[in-house]
All heavy atoms as TSV, in Angstrom:
chain	resi	resn	atom	element	x	y	z
A	1	MET	N	N	82.487	88.654	132.488
A	1	MET	CA	C	82.043	88.918	131.152
A	1	MET	C	C	82.664	90.163	130.818
A	1	MET	O	O	82.692	91.171	131.510
A	1	MET	CB	C	80.592	88.938	131.090
A	1	MET	CG	C	79.918	89.186	129.735
A	1	MET	SD	S	80.360	87.994	128.528
A	1	MET	CE	C	79.491	86.635	129.063
A	2	TYR	N	N	83.127	90.317	129.573
A	2	TYR	CA	C	83.499	91.583	128.999
A	2	TYR	C	C	83.176	91.814	127.631
A	2	TYR	O	O	82.752	90.884	126.992
A	2	TYR	CB	C	85.100	91.765	129.162
A	2	TYR	CG	C	85.873	90.724	128.435
A	2	TYR	CD1	C	86.208	91.071	127.075
A	2	TYR	CD2	C	86.172	89.518	128.870
A	2	TYR	CE1	C	86.931	90.204	126.322
A	2	TYR	CE2	C	86.853	88.576	128.151
A	2	TYR	CZ	C	87.266	88.978	126.857
A	2	TYR	OH	O	88.028	88.060	126.100
A	3	ILE	N	N	83.129	92.994	127.134
A	3	ILE	CA	C	82.867	93.338	125.793
A	3	ILE	C	C	84.019	94.064	125.100
A	3	ILE	O	O	84.508	94.952	125.780
A	3	ILE	CB	C	81.613	94.192	125.781
A	3	ILE	CG1	C	80.381	93.495	126.458
A	3	ILE	CG2	C	81.123	94.693	124.454
A	3	ILE	CD1	C	79.253	94.461	126.808
A	4	LYS	N	N	84.261	93.667	123.853
A	4	LYS	CA	C	85.368	94.420	123.117
A	4	LYS	C	C	84.702	95.704	122.622
A	4	LYS	O	O	83.675	95.769	122.205
A	4	LYS	CB	C	85.791	93.511	121.976
A	4	LYS	CG	C	86.517	92.260	122.428
A	4	LYS	CD	C	86.853	91.537	121.285
A	4	LYS	CE	C	87.688	90.192	121.714
A	4	LYS	NZ	N	88.188	89.458	120.578
A	5	LEU	N	N	85.643	96.780	122.709
A	5	LEU	CA	C	85.317	98.050	122.146
A	5	LEU	C	C	86.096	98.291	120.977
A	5	LEU	O	O	87.234	97.794	120.914
A	5	LEU	CB	C	85.600	99.198	123.209
A	5	LEU	CG	C	84.917	99.162	124.588
A	5	LEU	CD1	C	85.407	100.248	125.471
A	5	LEU	CD2	C	83.385	99.335	124.310
A	6	ILE	N	N	85.547	98.985	120.018
A	6	ILE	CA	C	86.190	99.340	118.812
A	6	ILE	C	C	86.336	100.821	118.709
A	6	ILE	O	O	85.363	101.466	118.688
A	6	ILE	CB	C	85.504	98.728	117.601
A	6	ILE	CG1	C	85.415	97.255	117.672
A	6	ILE	CG2	C	86.282	99.197	116.267
A	6	ILE	CD1	C	84.588	96.541	116.585
A	7	ARG	N	N	87.511	101.390	118.658
A	7	ARG	CA	C	87.647	102.794	118.795
A	7	ARG	C	C	87.265	103.474	117.404
A	7	ARG	O	O	86.732	104.559	117.398
A	7	ARG	CB	C	89.083	103.128	119.074
A	7	ARG	CG	C	89.454	104.496	119.117
A	7	ARG	CD	C	88.744	105.131	120.421
A	7	ARG	NE	N	89.492	106.413	120.816
A	7	ARG	CZ	C	88.900	107.533	121.176
A	7	ARG	NH1	N	87.536	107.562	121.122
A	7	ARG	NH2	N	89.524	108.376	121.563
A	8	ARG	N	N	87.648	102.937	116.250
A	8	ARG	CA	C	87.286	103.513	114.938
A	8	ARG	C	C	86.303	102.559	114.223
A	8	ARG	O	O	86.521	101.345	114.160
A	8	ARG	CB	C	88.644	103.623	114.191
A	8	ARG	CG	C	89.632	104.608	114.819
A	8	ARG	CD	C	90.749	104.937	113.884
A	8	ARG	NE	N	91.835	105.590	114.560
A	8	ARG	CZ	C	91.807	106.787	114.978
A	8	ARG	NH1	N	90.815	107.595	114.755
A	8	ARG	NH2	N	93.003	107.268	115.447
A	9	HIS	N	N	85.436	103.235	113.501
A	9	HIS	CA	C	84.447	102.435	112.739
A	9	HIS	C	C	85.050	101.514	111.827
A	9	HIS	O	O	86.033	101.918	111.053
A	9	HIS	CB	C	83.570	103.548	112.015
A	9	HIS	CG	C	82.376	103.018	111.367
A	9	HIS	ND1	N	81.324	102.859	112.108
A	9	HIS	CD2	C	82.106	102.816	110.082
A	9	HIS	CE1	C	80.267	102.365	111.298
A	9	HIS	NE2	N	80.836	102.359	110.033
A	10	GLY	N	N	84.683	100.258	111.910
A	10	GLY	CA	C	85.129	99.299	110.975
A	10	GLY	C	C	86.298	98.482	111.499
A	10	GLY	O	O	86.674	97.443	110.829
A	11	ARG	N	N	87.005	98.913	112.533
A	11	ARG	CA	C	88.360	98.136	112.905
A	11	ARG	C	C	87.814	96.959	113.836
A	11	ARG	O	O	86.761	97.119	114.558
A	11	ARG	CB	C	89.124	99.097	113.791
A	11	ARG	CG	C	89.853	99.881	112.713
A	11	ARG	CD	C	90.809	100.983	113.462
A	11	ARG	NE	N	91.941	100.200	114.047
A	11	ARG	CZ	C	92.817	100.901	114.691
A	11	ARG	NH1	N	92.855	102.106	114.753
A	11	ARG	NH2	N	93.880	100.149	115.225
A	12	THR	N	N	88.494	95.900	113.923
A	12	THR	CA	C	88.076	94.776	114.662
A	12	THR	C	C	88.850	94.568	115.940
A	12	THR	O	O	88.433	93.664	116.589
A	12	THR	CB	C	88.089	93.534	113.699
A	12	THR	OG1	O	89.422	93.354	113.235
A	12	THR	CG2	C	87.194	93.692	112.666
A	13	GLU	N	N	89.977	95.062	116.085
A	13	GLU	CA	C	90.721	94.831	117.278
A	13	GLU	C	C	90.197	95.531	118.510
A	13	GLU	O	O	89.656	96.623	118.368
A	13	GLU	CB	C	92.204	95.140	117.209
A	13	GLU	CG	C	92.595	96.606	117.075
A	13	GLU	CD	C	92.461	97.061	115.575
A	13	GLU	OE1	O	92.135	96.311	114.654
A	13	GLU	OE2	O	92.896	98.191	115.405
A	14	ALA	N	N	90.393	94.865	119.618
A	14	ALA	CA	C	89.825	95.460	120.874
A	14	ALA	C	C	90.796	96.345	121.487
A	14	ALA	O	O	92.053	96.023	121.409
A	14	ALA	CB	C	89.541	94.450	121.958
A	15	ILE	N	N	90.407	97.510	121.845
A	15	ILE	CA	C	91.424	98.385	122.521
A	15	ILE	C	C	91.070	98.523	124.016
A	15	ILE	O	O	91.874	99.031	124.693
A	15	ILE	CB	C	91.347	99.865	121.993
A	15	ILE	CG1	C	89.931	100.459	122.050
A	15	ILE	CG2	C	91.782	99.774	120.395
A	15	ILE	CD1	C	90.079	101.949	122.151
A	16	GLU	N	N	89.987	97.958	124.425
A	16	GLU	CA	C	89.618	98.014	125.926
A	16	GLU	C	C	88.565	97.036	126.095
A	16	GLU	O	O	87.845	96.526	125.198
A	16	GLU	CB	C	89.105	99.471	126.153
A	16	GLU	CG	C	88.964	99.958	127.481
A	16	GLU	CD	C	88.711	101.372	127.558
A	16	GLU	OE1	O	89.067	102.253	126.775
A	16	GLU	OE2	O	88.011	101.715	128.577
A	17	THR	N	N	88.277	96.711	127.343
A	17	THR	CA	C	87.195	95.859	127.690
A	17	THR	C	C	86.381	96.524	128.741
A	17	THR	O	O	86.744	97.398	129.376
A	17	THR	CB	C	87.664	94.480	128.173
A	17	THR	OG1	O	88.480	94.730	129.426
A	17	THR	CG2	C	88.564	93.822	127.247
A	18	VAL	N	N	85.039	96.062	128.869
A	18	VAL	CA	C	84.086	96.662	129.660
A	18	VAL	C	C	83.586	95.477	130.595
A	18	VAL	O	O	83.089	94.573	129.989
A	18	VAL	CB	C	83.021	97.328	128.975
A	18	VAL	CG1	C	81.924	97.960	129.941
A	18	VAL	CG2	C	83.560	98.530	128.081
A	19	ASN	N	N	83.678	95.608	131.769
A	19	ASN	CA	C	83.106	94.567	132.783
A	19	ASN	C	C	81.567	94.575	132.773
A	19	ASN	O	O	80.973	95.783	132.512
A	19	ASN	CB	C	83.659	94.768	134.159
A	19	ASN	CG	C	85.265	94.425	134.178
A	19	ASN	OD1	O	85.698	93.456	133.555
A	19	ASN	ND2	N	85.946	95.288	134.921
A	20	LYS	N	N	81.032	93.527	132.986
A	20	LYS	CA	C	79.559	93.443	133.157
A	20	LYS	C	C	79.141	94.391	134.249
A	20	LYS	O	O	79.721	94.592	135.312
A	20	LYS	CB	C	79.109	92.011	133.573
A	20	LYS	CG	C	77.718	91.845	133.629
A	20	LYS	CD	C	77.277	90.347	133.986
A	20	LYS	CE	C	75.876	90.196	133.924
A	20	LYS	NZ	N	75.516	88.823	134.169
A	21	GLY	N	N	78.035	95.127	133.913
A	21	GLY	CA	C	77.450	96.161	134.785
A	21	GLY	C	C	77.984	97.605	134.589
A	21	GLY	O	O	77.363	98.507	134.993
A	22	VAL	N	N	79.028	97.716	133.782
A	22	VAL	CA	C	79.543	99.061	133.543
A	22	VAL	C	C	78.835	99.572	132.323
A	22	VAL	O	O	78.489	98.809	131.269
A	22	VAL	CB	C	81.078	99.034	133.147
A	22	VAL	CG1	C	81.538	100.359	132.641
A	22	VAL	CG2	C	81.819	98.561	134.452
A	23	GLY	N	N	78.441	100.770	132.238
A	23	GLY	CA	C	77.581	101.416	131.182
A	23	GLY	C	C	78.254	102.724	130.610
A	23	GLY	O	O	79.131	103.300	131.185
A	24	PHE	N	N	77.628	103.060	129.526
A	24	PHE	CA	C	78.077	104.386	128.866
A	24	PHE	C	C	76.708	105.319	129.154
A	24	PHE	O	O	75.701	104.853	128.866
A	24	PHE	CB	C	78.259	104.212	127.361
A	24	PHE	CG	C	79.632	103.526	127.178
A	24	PHE	CD1	C	79.702	102.078	126.988
A	24	PHE	CD2	C	80.783	104.334	127.081
A	24	PHE	CE1	C	80.869	101.524	126.800
A	24	PHE	CE2	C	81.995	103.662	126.743
A	24	PHE	CZ	C	82.027	102.166	126.633
A	25	PRO	N	N	76.994	106.604	129.336
A	25	PRO	CA	C	75.853	107.417	129.526
A	25	PRO	C	C	75.195	107.832	128.389
A	25	PRO	O	O	73.980	108.189	128.419
A	25	PRO	CB	C	76.514	108.686	130.328
A	25	PRO	CG	C	77.953	108.690	129.881
A	25	PRO	CD	C	78.332	107.310	129.709
A	26	THR	N	N	75.756	107.686	127.161
A	26	THR	CA	C	75.118	108.194	125.994
A	26	THR	C	C	75.252	107.207	124.831
A	26	THR	O	O	76.360	106.856	124.412
A	26	THR	CB	C	75.689	109.504	125.486
A	26	THR	OG1	O	75.661	110.459	126.566
A	26	THR	CG2	C	74.902	110.003	124.326
A	27	VAL	N	N	74.204	106.848	124.169
A	27	VAL	CA	C	74.115	105.947	122.983
A	27	VAL	C	C	73.832	106.936	121.749
A	27	VAL	O	O	72.740	107.573	121.906
A	27	VAL	CB	C	73.116	104.921	123.006
A	27	VAL	CG1	C	73.030	104.111	121.667
A	27	VAL	CG2	C	73.498	103.872	124.195
A	28	LEU	N	N	74.699	107.187	121.026
A	28	LEU	CA	C	74.587	108.108	119.808
A	28	LEU	C	C	73.718	107.588	118.718
A	28	LEU	O	O	73.008	108.255	118.107
A	28	LEU	CB	C	75.901	108.569	119.393
A	28	LEU	CG	C	76.831	109.131	120.423
A	28	LEU	CD1	C	78.240	109.438	119.967
A	28	LEU	CD2	C	76.225	110.481	120.904
A	29	ALA	N	N	73.977	106.216	118.341
A	29	ALA	CA	C	73.263	105.662	117.166
A	29	ALA	C	C	73.637	104.173	117.246
A	29	ALA	O	O	74.607	103.626	117.857
A	29	ALA	CB	C	73.768	106.243	115.852
A	30	LYS	N	N	72.668	103.450	116.505
A	30	LYS	CA	C	72.841	101.965	116.271
A	30	LYS	C	C	73.324	101.952	114.747
A	30	LYS	O	O	72.648	102.530	113.850
A	30	LYS	CB	C	71.642	101.205	116.352
A	30	LYS	CG	C	71.822	99.772	116.413
A	30	LYS	CD	C	70.659	98.962	116.698
A	30	LYS	CE	C	70.847	97.478	116.642
A	30	LYS	NZ	N	69.753	96.605	117.124
A	31	VAL	N	N	74.448	101.333	114.550
A	31	VAL	CA	C	75.092	101.334	113.227
A	31	VAL	C	C	75.426	99.847	112.810
A	31	VAL	O	O	75.424	98.953	113.625
A	31	VAL	CB	C	76.322	102.239	113.100
A	31	VAL	CG1	C	76.011	103.514	113.388
A	31	VAL	CG2	C	77.380	101.750	114.061
A	32	ASN	N	N	75.724	99.741	111.514
A	32	ASN	CA	C	76.126	98.335	111.064
A	32	ASN	C	C	77.507	98.432	110.610
A	32	ASN	O	O	77.827	99.247	109.755
A	32	ASN	CB	C	75.211	98.058	109.910
A	32	ASN	CG	C	75.315	96.429	109.568
A	32	ASN	OD1	O	76.471	95.973	109.300
A	32	ASN	ND2	N	74.075	95.789	109.385
A	33	VAL	N	N	78.547	97.659	111.139
A	33	VAL	CA	C	79.832	97.575	110.833
A	33	VAL	C	C	80.141	96.247	110.277
A	33	VAL	O	O	80.151	95.285	110.974
A	33	VAL	CB	C	80.775	97.833	112.041
A	33	VAL	CG1	C	82.230	97.799	111.607
A	33	VAL	CG2	C	80.390	99.237	112.670
A	34	ALA	N	N	80.415	96.217	108.962
A	34	ALA	CA	C	80.690	94.936	108.269
A	34	ALA	C	C	79.799	93.795	108.583
A	34	ALA	O	O	80.114	92.741	108.893
A	34	ALA	CB	C	82.187	94.421	108.500
A	35	GLY	N	N	78.497	94.140	108.587
A	35	GLY	CA	C	77.390	93.189	108.783
A	35	GLY	C	C	77.125	92.894	110.206
A	35	GLY	O	O	76.280	92.011	110.690
A	36	SER	N	N	77.726	93.593	111.182
A	36	SER	CA	C	77.675	93.347	112.649
A	36	SER	C	C	77.026	94.711	113.320
A	36	SER	O	O	77.570	95.725	113.121
A	36	SER	CB	C	79.006	93.155	113.303
A	36	SER	OG	O	78.932	93.089	114.549
A	37	PRO	N	N	75.874	94.479	113.890
A	37	PRO	CA	C	75.221	95.614	114.534
A	37	PRO	C	C	75.943	96.098	115.633
A	37	PRO	O	O	76.434	95.267	116.634
A	37	PRO	CB	C	73.693	95.115	114.950
A	37	PRO	CG	C	74.013	93.634	115.089
A	37	PRO	CD	C	75.074	93.282	113.968
A	38	GLN	N	N	76.257	97.462	115.839
A	38	GLN	CA	C	77.004	97.927	116.925
A	38	GLN	C	C	76.435	99.308	117.308
A	38	GLN	O	O	75.555	99.895	116.589
A	38	GLN	CB	C	78.396	98.177	116.515
A	38	GLN	CG	C	79.136	96.979	116.241
A	38	GLN	CD	C	80.591	97.103	116.012
A	38	GLN	OE1	O	81.318	98.187	116.321
A	38	GLN	NE2	N	81.385	96.112	115.401
A	39	TYR	N	N	76.567	99.629	118.594
A	39	TYR	CA	C	76.090	100.895	119.107
A	39	TYR	C	C	77.314	101.873	119.170
A	39	TYR	O	O	78.472	101.520	119.432
A	39	TYR	CB	C	75.675	100.936	120.538
A	39	TYR	CG	C	74.339	100.120	120.750
A	39	TYR	CD1	C	74.336	99.009	121.393
A	39	TYR	CD2	C	73.209	100.694	120.076
A	39	TYR	CE1	C	73.092	98.303	121.556
A	39	TYR	CE2	C	71.995	100.022	120.346
A	39	TYR	CZ	C	71.954	98.790	120.999
A	39	TYR	OH	O	70.795	98.235	121.103
A	40	ARG	N	N	77.145	103.115	118.648
A	40	ARG	CA	C	78.218	104.219	118.719
A	40	ARG	C	C	77.810	104.816	120.005
A	40	ARG	O	O	76.705	105.347	120.340
A	40	ARG	CB	C	78.053	105.157	117.646
A	40	ARG	CG	C	79.188	106.194	117.614
A	40	ARG	CD	C	79.334	106.996	116.375
A	40	ARG	NE	N	77.989	107.737	116.087
A	40	ARG	CZ	C	77.503	107.735	114.862
A	40	ARG	NH1	N	78.130	107.273	113.749
A	40	ARG	NH2	N	76.324	108.274	114.763
A	41	VAL	N	N	78.814	104.748	121.002
A	41	VAL	CA	C	78.451	105.308	122.402
A	41	VAL	C	C	79.445	106.337	122.834
A	41	VAL	O	O	80.561	106.458	122.278
A	41	VAL	CB	C	78.457	104.130	123.441
A	41	VAL	CG1	C	77.363	103.115	123.163
A	41	VAL	CG2	C	79.769	103.459	123.449
A	42	GLN	N	N	79.179	107.042	123.797
A	42	GLN	CA	C	80.102	108.150	124.299
A	42	GLN	C	C	80.233	107.874	125.774
A	42	GLN	O	O	79.267	107.835	126.501
A	42	GLN	CB	C	79.477	109.510	123.783
A	42	GLN	CG	C	80.445	110.681	124.076
A	42	GLN	CD	C	79.714	111.914	123.612
A	42	GLN	OE1	O	78.728	112.241	123.991
A	42	GLN	NE2	N	80.436	112.560	122.706
A	43	ASN	N	N	81.412	108.060	126.229
A	43	ASN	CA	C	81.632	108.028	127.742
A	43	ASN	C	C	81.550	109.404	128.408
A	43	ASN	O	O	81.272	110.354	127.651
A	43	ASN	CB	C	83.043	107.315	127.950
A	43	ASN	CG	C	84.214	108.194	127.593
A	43	ASN	OD1	O	84.157	109.298	127.373
A	43	ASN	ND2	N	85.404	107.567	127.679
A	44	SER	N	N	81.735	109.432	129.624
A	44	SER	CA	C	81.553	110.658	130.389
A	44	SER	C	C	82.536	111.710	130.075
A	44	SER	O	O	82.279	112.936	130.435
A	44	SER	CB	C	81.517	110.423	131.924
A	44	SER	OG	O	82.762	109.809	132.238
A	45	LYS	N	N	83.642	111.424	129.436
A	45	LYS	CA	C	84.718	112.349	129.082
A	45	LYS	C	C	84.503	112.845	127.594
A	45	LYS	O	O	85.250	113.582	127.072
A	45	LYS	CB	C	85.997	111.739	129.128
A	45	LYS	CG	C	86.299	111.446	130.631
A	45	LYS	CD	C	87.816	110.737	130.773
A	45	LYS	CE	C	88.036	110.519	132.164
A	45	LYS	NZ	N	89.427	109.920	132.251
A	46	GLY	N	N	83.384	112.310	126.906
A	46	GLY	CA	C	83.162	112.772	125.638
A	46	GLY	C	C	83.800	111.900	124.413
A	46	GLY	O	O	83.609	112.130	123.228
A	47	ALA	N	N	84.588	110.797	124.774
A	47	ALA	CA	C	85.214	110.034	123.774
A	47	ALA	C	C	84.208	109.074	123.217
A	47	ALA	O	O	83.297	108.615	123.895
A	47	ALA	CB	C	86.285	109.142	124.478
A	48	THR	N	N	84.314	108.778	121.942
A	48	THR	CA	C	83.240	108.013	121.211
A	48	THR	C	C	83.880	106.612	120.968
A	48	THR	O	O	85.087	106.499	120.565
A	48	THR	CB	C	82.961	108.605	119.850
A	48	THR	OG1	O	82.301	109.780	120.165
A	48	THR	CG2	C	81.839	107.802	119.002
A	49	PHE	N	N	83.068	105.579	121.116
A	49	PHE	CA	C	83.450	104.205	120.946
A	49	PHE	C	C	82.452	103.472	120.163
A	49	PHE	O	O	81.225	103.955	120.120
A	49	PHE	CB	C	83.734	103.453	122.272
A	49	PHE	CG	C	84.846	103.967	123.116
A	49	PHE	CD1	C	84.584	105.091	123.989
A	49	PHE	CD2	C	86.003	103.476	122.990
A	49	PHE	CE1	C	85.592	105.434	124.723
A	49	PHE	CE2	C	87.087	104.099	123.754
A	49	PHE	CZ	C	86.842	105.012	124.587
A	50	TYR	N	N	82.849	102.244	119.602
A	50	TYR	CA	C	81.746	101.443	119.002
A	50	TYR	C	C	81.780	100.176	119.887
A	50	TYR	O	O	82.843	99.674	120.226
A	50	TYR	CB	C	82.108	101.032	117.547
A	50	TYR	CG	C	82.020	102.211	116.694
A	50	TYR	CD1	C	82.996	103.113	116.540
A	50	TYR	CD2	C	80.785	102.524	116.092
A	50	TYR	CE1	C	82.849	104.328	115.760
A	50	TYR	CE2	C	80.601	103.565	115.277
A	50	TYR	CZ	C	81.582	104.533	115.186
A	50	TYR	OH	O	81.482	105.659	114.410
A	51	ILE	N	N	80.660	99.659	120.280
A	51	ILE	CA	C	80.418	98.435	121.001
A	51	ILE	C	C	79.327	97.460	120.472
A	51	ILE	O	O	78.441	97.998	119.837
A	51	ILE	CB	C	80.118	98.830	122.452
A	51	ILE	CG1	C	80.244	97.774	123.488
A	51	ILE	CG2	C	78.797	99.471	122.556
A	51	ILE	CD1	C	80.263	98.185	124.957
A	52	THR	N	N	79.528	96.218	120.719
A	52	THR	CA	C	78.490	95.279	120.057
A	52	THR	C	C	77.057	95.686	120.418
A	52	THR	O	O	76.842	96.185	121.543
A	52	THR	CB	C	78.778	93.908	120.493
A	52	THR	OG1	O	77.820	93.046	119.859
A	52	THR	CG2	C	78.660	93.694	122.048
A	53	ALA	N	N	76.115	95.477	119.575
A	53	ALA	CA	C	74.716	95.736	119.780
A	53	ALA	C	C	74.062	94.392	120.124
A	53	ALA	O	O	72.777	94.283	120.172
A	53	ALA	CB	C	74.058	96.398	118.676
A	54	SER	N	N	74.834	93.278	120.295
A	54	SER	CA	C	74.284	91.949	120.541
A	54	SER	C	C	73.369	91.945	121.947
A	54	SER	O	O	73.896	92.400	123.032
A	54	SER	CB	C	75.225	90.947	120.657
A	54	SER	OG	O	74.746	89.713	121.076
A	55	ASP	N	N	72.135	91.564	121.726
A	55	ASP	CA	C	71.310	91.432	123.025
A	55	ASP	C	C	71.831	90.533	124.140
A	55	ASP	O	O	71.554	90.592	125.268
A	55	ASP	CB	C	69.838	90.890	122.685
A	55	ASP	CG	C	69.102	92.140	121.878
A	55	ASP	OD1	O	69.550	93.241	121.923
A	55	ASP	OD2	O	68.163	91.635	121.072
A	56	LYS	N	N	72.764	89.633	123.560
A	56	LYS	CA	C	73.397	88.684	124.548
A	56	LYS	C	C	74.360	89.395	125.514
A	56	LYS	O	O	74.477	88.967	126.693
A	56	LYS	CB	C	74.033	87.616	123.668
A	56	LYS	CG	C	74.926	86.527	124.545
A	56	LYS	CD	C	75.585	85.502	123.630
A	56	LYS	CE	C	76.277	84.439	124.397
A	56	LYS	NZ	N	77.007	83.593	123.627
A	57	TYR	N	N	74.965	90.503	125.009
A	57	TYR	CA	C	75.933	91.172	125.841
A	57	TYR	C	C	75.439	92.662	126.445
A	57	TYR	O	O	76.054	93.101	127.288
A	57	TYR	CB	C	77.251	91.367	125.098
A	57	TYR	CG	C	77.877	90.007	124.754
A	57	TYR	CD1	C	77.811	89.604	123.444
A	57	TYR	CD2	C	78.421	89.151	125.655
A	57	TYR	CE1	C	78.326	88.326	123.079
A	57	TYR	CE2	C	78.882	87.932	125.333
A	57	TYR	CZ	C	78.885	87.552	123.958
A	57	TYR	OH	O	79.365	86.380	123.541
A	58	VAL	N	N	74.572	93.255	125.621
A	58	VAL	CA	C	74.212	94.632	125.906
A	58	VAL	C	C	72.780	94.730	126.193
A	58	VAL	O	O	71.929	94.234	125.509
A	58	VAL	CB	C	74.591	95.536	124.644
A	58	VAL	CG1	C	74.138	96.966	124.940
A	58	VAL	CG2	C	76.087	95.444	124.367
A	59	GLU	N	N	72.434	95.530	127.213
A	59	GLU	CA	C	71.097	95.940	127.567
A	59	GLU	C	C	71.061	97.445	127.712
A	59	GLU	O	O	71.807	98.113	128.216
A	59	GLU	CB	C	70.868	95.273	128.977
A	59	GLU	CG	C	69.484	95.636	129.551
A	59	GLU	CD	C	69.080	95.166	130.899
A	59	GLU	OE1	O	70.046	94.632	131.567
A	59	GLU	OE2	O	68.033	95.483	131.331
A	60	LEU	N	N	69.995	97.968	126.993
A	60	LEU	CA	C	69.750	99.381	126.988
A	60	LEU	C	C	68.787	99.700	128.138
A	60	LEU	O	O	67.822	99.054	128.256
A	60	LEU	CB	C	69.262	99.914	125.672
A	60	LEU	CG	C	70.200	99.881	124.458
A	60	LEU	CD1	C	69.414	100.365	123.303
A	60	LEU	CD2	C	71.469	100.637	124.753
A	61	LYS	N	N	69.049	100.763	128.879
A	61	LYS	CA	C	68.246	101.253	129.933
A	61	LYS	C	C	67.964	102.715	129.756
A	61	LYS	O	O	68.825	103.511	129.424
A	61	LYS	CB	C	68.936	101.084	131.308
A	61	LYS	CG	C	69.061	99.593	131.716
A	61	LYS	CD	C	69.671	99.485	133.053
A	61	LYS	CE	C	69.863	97.928	133.352
A	61	LYS	NZ	N	70.446	97.843	134.693
A	62	ALA	N	N	66.660	103.060	130.020
A	62	ALA	CA	C	66.289	104.514	129.949
A	62	ALA	C	C	66.878	105.263	131.074
A	62	ALA	O	O	67.072	104.647	132.171
A	62	ALA	CB	C	64.772	104.663	129.882
A	63	LYS	N	N	67.191	106.526	130.880
A	63	LYS	CA	C	67.695	107.337	132.002
A	63	LYS	C	C	66.617	107.567	132.944
A	63	LYS	O	O	65.541	107.769	132.769
A	63	LYS	CB	C	68.324	108.641	131.383
A	63	LYS	CG	C	69.575	108.550	130.843
A	63	LYS	CD	C	70.102	109.942	130.517
A	63	LYS	CE	C	71.488	109.832	130.033
A	63	LYS	NZ	N	72.109	111.079	129.772
């Protein structure tokens, strides 16, 4: 299973995929992009991405 990442707000093409079980250390916000709920997340290097907020693909866990 993989999830498409969107590098810039509102763009639809995938620039990277994330395998099941891989996570991001920081969720910055839950946003709506063209009617689609997404999380704005940050990786360990400080880069920001947008990733689907679908419960089917994403699970949030407390630190």
